[in-house]
C-alpha positions as CSV (number, residue, x, y, z in Angstrom):
1,M,98.1,157.2,19.2
2,K,100.3,155.0,16.9
3,V,103.4,155.5,19.1
4,T,101.4,154.7,22.2
5,K,100.1,151.5,20.7
6,I,103.6,150.4,19.6
7,F,104.9,151.1,23.2
8,A,102.0,149.1,24.8
9,V,102.5,146.1,22.5
10,T,106.3,146.2,23.0
11,A,105.9,146.4,26.8
12,T,103.4,143.5,26.7
13,L,105.8,141.3,24.7
14,I,108.7,142.2,27.0
15,M,106.7,141.4,30.1
16,F,105.4,138.1,28.6
17,F,108.9,136.9,27.7
18,T,110.3,138.1,31.0
19,L,107.7,136.2,33.0
20,A,108.3,133.1,30.8
21,Y,112.0,133.4,31.4
22,G,111.5,133.7,35.2
23,F,109.2,130.7,35.4
24,I,111.5,128.5,33.1
25,A,114.9,129.5,34.5
26,G,114.1,130.4,38.1
27,D,112.5,128.9,41.2
28,F,109.7,131.2,42.3
29,F,109.5,130.0,45.9
30,K,113.2,129.6,46.6
31,E,114.3,132.9,45.0
32,G,111.2,134.7,46.2
33,S,111.9,133.7,49.8
34,I,115.4,135.2,49.5
35,L,114.1,138.3,47.9
36,F,111.4,138.8,50.5
37,S,113.9,138.4,53.4
38,M,115.6,141.6,52.2
39,A,114.5,145.1,53.1
40,W,114.5,146.2,49.4
41,G,112.7,143.1,48.4
42,K,109.9,144.1,50.8
43,V,110.0,147.7,49.6
44,S,109.8,146.6,46.0
45,L,106.8,144.3,46.7
46,I,104.9,147.1,48.4
47,D,105.8,149.5,45.6
48,V,104.6,147.1,42.9
49,Y,101.3,146.3,44.7
50,I,100.5,149.9,45.3
51,G,100.9,150.4,41.6
52,F,98.7,147.3,40.9
53,F,95.9,148.7,43.2
54,L,96.1,152.1,41.5
55,F,95.9,150.6,38.0
56,S,93.1,148.3,39.2
57,A,91.1,151.3,40.3
58,W,91.3,152.6,36.8
59,V,90.2,149.3,35.4
60,L,87.2,149.2,37.8
61,Y,86.3,152.7,36.8
62,R,86.5,152.2,33.0
63,E,84.9,148.8,32.7
64,E,81.1,148.6,32.3
65,K,80.7,145.1,33.9
66,W,82.1,144.7,37.4
67,M,82.7,141.0,36.9
68,K,84.9,141.7,33.9
69,A,86.8,144.3,35.9
70,L,87.2,141.8,38.8
71,L,88.7,139.2,36.5
72,W,91.2,141.8,35.1
73,I,92.1,142.8,38.7
74,I,92.7,139.2,39.9
75,S,94.8,138.7,36.8
76,I,96.8,141.8,37.6
77,M,97.4,140.7,41.2
78,I,98.7,137.3,40.0
79,L,100.6,138.1,36.8
80,G,101.5,141.7,37.4
81,N,102.5,144.2,34.8
82,F,102.2,141.7,32.0
83,V,98.5,142.0,32.5
84,T,98.6,145.8,33.0
85,C,100.4,146.1,29.6
86,L,97.9,143.7,28.0
87,Y,94.9,145.6,29.4
88,A,96.3,149.0,28.2
89,T,97.0,147.5,24.8
90,I,93.5,146.1,24.4
91,A,92.0,149.4,25.7
92,L,94.1,151.4,23.2
93,Y,92.9,149.3,20.2
94,K,89.3,149.4,21.4
95,S,89.4,153.2,21.8
96,G,89.2,153.9,18.1
97,N,92.2,156.2,18.3
98,N,90.5,158.4,20.9
99,F,92.5,159.0,24.0
100,K,89.5,160.2,25.9
101,R,87.7,156.9,25.2
102,F,90.9,155.1,26.2
103,W,91.0,156.8,29.6
104,L,87.3,156.9,30.4
105,G,86.1,153.6,28.9
106,Q,82.3,153.2,29.6
107,H,82.1,156.9,30.9
108,F,83.0,158.3,27.5
């Protein structure tokens, strides 16, 4: 569990600083329009959102309150894998070092 927590925290920090870099150094709309005009840009967008929806299904399953799950899901759709890493990190720390509780949440 310790290695998993270290990985999750590290991934969260990497994603945070990567997003910050992108917003500071780049132009989301200008660069995004170029990226989305390319075939692999579209493929990458579809790929990442399929992953977001899959992860969101897990969030919806494991959360006790649907409104809390909905807020997490909206955040995932807006801020991407930074939020997935953050959610997983929080879930790991709340699981009490129990992987079953981590995966099942309220159903444990």
